[in-house]
N, C-alpha and C positions, 0 to 999 in steps of 0.2 A: 826385602828388596824386590820390586816388581821386575818382570821379565825384561822390559825395555832398558831399565837401569842396569840390569845384570849384563845384557849384551854390551852396553856402553862400557861397563867395567872391564869386560873381557877385551874389548877393542883397545882400551887404553893400555892394558897389559901388553897386547901384541905390538902396538905402535911404539911402546917404550923399548922394545928390543932392537938391537942393531940390525938384525936380519929378520924382520917380522914374517917374511914369507916362509922361512925355515922353522919358525917356532911352532911347536905342537902343544896342544892343551889336553891334559889327561883328566878325565872325569873320574874322581876317586871316592869310593865309599869311605865313610868316616872312620871305620875300624882299621882301614889300611893306611891312613894318612901318615903315620910316623914311619912305617915301612917304606912308603913311597918317597919320603924325603931322603932316606938313605939310598934308595934305588936311583933317584934323580941325580944325586951326587956322583954315583958310580957311572951312570949312563953318560952324563955330561963330560965327565973326566975321560971316558973311553972314546967318545965319538966327537966331542966338541960341539954337539948340537944342543941348543937350549930347549928346555921344556917348562911348561907351566902346569901347576897342579890346582885343580878346583875341587873342593871337598864338600860333600853333602851326603844325605842318605841315598841309598840306591834307588829308591822309588822316586825321589825328587829329581835326581839326575836323569832318570829315564824320561820323566815328563819334559825336562828341558831339552833332551835330545829329540823327542817327538816334535817340540816346538821350534827346532832349528838351531839350537845352541851349537856353536862351532867347535865341538869337541872332536878329537882325533882317535882317542882310545878310551874305552870305558872299562874301569877296573871295579867290578861290582862285589857286593858282599854275599851274593847268591848266584844261582844259575838261571833263575826264572826271568829276571829282567833282561839280561843279555840275550837269552833265547827269544824273548818277545821281540826285541829289536831286530834280530836276525830274520825271524819269520815275517816281519813287516818290511823287509827289504833294506834295512839300515846297514847291512854288512854283506860282503861277498863270501865271508867265511863264518862257519858256525863257531860259537864261543868255546873256549877251552878252560878247563879247571886249572887254576894256578896254585891253589892251596885249600886246606880245610881248617876252619876256624874252631876255637874253643871258647865255651861260655864259662864265665866266672860269676860267683856271688861275692859282693864287695861291700864294705862298710867303713866309714871313717873311724868309728869308735868301738864297734863290737869286735871282740877278739876272734881270730880265725877259728879257734876251737869251738866257738858257739855258732858259727855261721853254717846253717843248714836250713832247708825249706820249713822245718817245723817251727823255728823261731819267728817266722813271718806272721804266724797266726796269733802270737802272744801280744800282750799289751806293751811290751818293750818296743815294738815296731809300730809306728804311727803311719809312716809313708814308705812306699817301695818304688824306686825308680826303675823303669825299663824303657828301652827305645821303642818308639811307636811301631807296633807290629804291622801296621798297614804299609809302612814304607821301609822298615829296617828288619832284615832277616834275623839279627840277634834278638830283636823284640819278639819275633815269632817263636824263636827257640825258648825264650823265657816263659812265654805263655804256655808252651807245651809242657814245660817243667811244672808250672803252677797248676795247670788243669788236672794233673795227676795227683794233686794233694787233696786229702780228705776235707780240708778246710778252705777250699778254693773260693767259696762264696764270700767268706770273711776276708780273705787275702785280696780278692778282686777289688773290694771297696777302698783298699789302701794304695792302689796303683797310681803312680804319677808318670805320665808319658813324656819322654824327651823327644824333640823333633828329630834328633839323630843320636847316634851312640856317643858323640862328643858332648852334646848337651846333657845327656844322661850322666856322663862321667863327671861333669861339673856339679850336678845335683848331689852325687854321692860323695865326691872328694871334699866338697864344701860343708857337708853335714846338713844340707837342706832336707835330706831324707835320711832315715836311719840305716837303710840298706838298699841294695839294688843289684841289677844284673848288667853285665857288660862283657866286652871281649877281652880275652887274655892279652892280646896285643896292646890294648890301652893301658892296662895296669903295669905292663912291662916297659912302657915307653919312658923316655927320660923325663918327660913333663909330669908323669903320674907315679913313677916308681917311688915306693916308700910312703905314699899318701894313703893311709888306712890299712885295712887288712882284707885279704881275699882268699877264697878257696875255689878250686876247679870244680865245676858241677859235673856230676856223674853223666857221662856222654850217652848212657843208655836211656836217659830221661828226655832226650830231644833228638830230632832227626839230624843226621850229619850236616854241618854247615859247609857245603861245597861252594867255593867262591870262584867265579869265572870272569874272564876278561874277554873283550871283543874289540876287534879292529874295525872302526867305523868306516863307512863307505867314502871313498875319495874318487874324484875324476882321474883319468889316466894321466893327464898333464898337470895335476896338482903338484906344486913344489913341496908339499908336506907329505906326499905319499910314501917316499922312501924312508924319511925319518920316522914316520908313524909305524911303518912295518918293522924298522930296526928296533924301535922301542918295544913294540909288541913282542917280538922274538926275544928281546933281552929279559922280559918278565919270566921267561921259562929257562933262562940260562943258569949254570951252576952258581954264579955270583949272586943272582937274585934269590935263588933257592936258599942260599946260606943266610941271607938277610931275613927272609920270611921265617926261617927256623929260629933265628935269634929272638924274634917277637912271639914265639909260641905257636906258630902255625905248623900244621902237618902237611 
């Protein structure tokens, strides 16, 4: 979808709401999409204010924000992209960490007892799916794990890159690849739970996946300002923390 069609799509979403001026749009990293659906329900129930969720990789969402996409809050899969937006004047407040993510190794058919980095270099594995590390922080974490392996040169040739963590999940759960890396929140989601086998990757093999959110800049008289601030604060509430914990975040 090109940017012009994307903006049109968002406009249709907004105009379809009974109070379009109150509706806020949350740019959401793909690994957080299921969490955000639960948080959306709780926020709307508590406040009566409607929100819309737009899902993509953190890098792509950042590009869209730079190009003027009408997002109100950005929930990223890392701290780098929100910090970049803040430093370039896209927010009046520095980003805040809302959770730490967990990387898993996942396969449709291989038993969990056999899932470890060593199996990736064997003939049993033809393709390995990871999110594109250029735009997806969980992809960066996967590369850090693989680069420490003695057979990385061989493993590297098997890599298949998903545009986002969601596309990578489809590659793995459908059996398009023999194994891959993803977020714990994805394998615990209702849509993916029970699809294949997975193990948590040793967290000492990759840098902590600190995930931050940022309240994007609004004019003082914007009708969205108060709702955006309320949602941003709700992300750090006890109710939201309980939801993040349910999906495996720390």
